[in-house]
C-alpha positions as CSV (number, residue, x, y, z in Angstrom):
1,M,-1.1,-35.1,-11.6
2,I,-2.0,-31.9,-9.7
3,P,-4.6,-29.9,-11.5
4,A,-3.5,-26.4,-12.7
5,P,-4.9,-23.4,-10.8
6,V,-7.7,-21.6,-12.4
7,S,-8.5,-17.9,-12.9
8,L,-10.4,-16.1,-10.2
9,F,-13.1,-13.7,-11.3
10,V,-14.8,-11.5,-8.7
11,N,-18.0,-9.6,-9.2
12,A,-17.1,-6.6,-7.1
13,G,-20.7,-5.6,-6.9
14,D,-21.4,-8.8,-4.8
15,V,-18.7,-7.9,-2.2
16,A,-19.7,-5.7,0.7
17,W,-17.9,-2.5,1.7
18,T,-16.6,-2.6,5.3
19,E,-15.7,0.6,7.1
20,R,-12.0,0.6,8.1
21,R,-12.2,4.0,9.8
22,P,-14.6,7.0,9.5
23,G,-14.7,7.9,5.8
24,V,-12.5,5.0,4.6
25,S,-14.1,1.8,3.4
26,L,-12.6,-1.4,2.0
27,K,-13.9,-4.1,-0.4
28,V,-11.5,-7.1,-0.2
29,L,-11.6,-8.7,-3.6
30,W,-9.0,-11.4,-2.8
31,E,-7.1,-12.5,0.2
32,D,-4.4,-15.2,0.4
33,P,-4.8,-17.8,3.1
34,D,-1.8,-16.3,4.9
35,G,-3.9,-13.1,5.5
36,R,-1.1,-10.9,4.4
37,H,-1.6,-10.7,0.7
38,K,-4.7,-8.8,-0.4
39,A,-6.3,-7.1,-3.4
40,M,-8.9,-4.5,-2.5
41,L,-10.8,-1.4,-3.4
42,M,-10.6,1.5,-1.0
43,R,-13.2,4.2,-1.0
44,Y,-12.3,7.6,0.6
45,A,-15.0,10.2,1.5
46,P,-14.0,13.8,0.8
47,G,-11.7,14.9,3.7
48,A,-11.0,11.3,4.9
49,T,-7.7,10.6,6.5
50,I,-5.6,7.7,7.6
51,P,-3.2,8.6,10.5
52,R,0.5,8.1,10.3
53,H,1.5,4.5,10.0
54,R,4.4,2.2,8.9
55,H,4.0,-0.4,6.1
56,L,5.4,-3.7,7.3
57,G,4.8,-5.1,3.8
58,D,4.5,-3.7,0.3
59,E,1.5,-1.6,-0.8
60,Q,0.8,-0.7,-4.4
61,I,-2.1,1.6,-5.4
62,F,-3.8,2.7,-8.6
63,V,-6.2,5.6,-8.2
64,L,-9.4,5.0,-10.2
65,E,-11.2,8.2,-9.2
66,G,-10.4,11.4,-7.3
67,S,-7.0,11.7,-5.5
68,V,-5.1,10.7,-2.4
69,A,-2.1,12.5,-0.9
70,D,0.6,11.6,1.5
71,D,3.9,13.1,2.8
72,T,5.4,12.7,-0.7
73,G,2.7,14.2,-2.9
74,V,-0.6,13.8,-4.6
75,C,-1.6,10.7,-6.6
76,T,-4.5,11.5,-9.0
77,A,-6.8,9.4,-11.0
78,G,-5.0,7.2,-13.6
79,N,-1.8,7.2,-11.6
80,Y,0.2,4.7,-9.5
81,A,2.0,4.8,-6.2
82,R,4.1,2.3,-4.2
83,R,4.8,2.2,-0.5
84,P,7.7,-0.2,0.2
85,P,8.1,-2.0,3.5
86,G,9.2,0.5,6.2
87,C,7.5,3.5,4.5
88,L,6.0,6.0,7.0
89,H,3.2,8.2,5.9
90,S,-0.3,9.6,6.5
91,V,-3.0,9.7,3.8
92,V,-5.7,12.3,3.1
93,S,-8.2,12.6,0.3
94,E,-9.5,16.1,0.0
95,T,-11.8,15.3,-2.9
96,G,-12.6,11.6,-2.1
97,A,-11.2,8.7,-4.1
98,L,-11.6,5.2,-5.3
99,V,-8.4,3.3,-5.2
100,F,-7.3,-0.3,-6.2
101,A,-4.7,-1.5,-3.7
102,V,-2.5,-4.7,-3.5
103,T,-0.8,-5.3,-0.2
104,S,1.7,-7.9,1.1
105,G,1.6,-7.2,4.8
106,P,0.0,-5.2,7.6
107,T,0.6,-1.7,8.8
108,E,1.7,-0.5,12.2
109,V,-0.1,2.6,13.6
110,L,2.5,5.1,15.0
């Protein structure tokens, strides 16, 4: 009999931040062996931007602190946004933000 999978608990304080681009850092909490599926924290410094890109997989975010904005509008603390595969957008955080994100694929810089 194959043993059942067990829960994964991550102490986020033990995971290092890595700078993705100036003003935007990631803390990967979980990554599937395929490298496409991830759960992470994203930290935006005030004024940080992510240039226009296309999502090749799904991205779901929940804003924990601050706010992030894209071509569609502003997502503030306590709110959720989804970027489906094929979505094109740029991201900016005027105030800075802490975001929990779950992704199922990479992005393509345009």
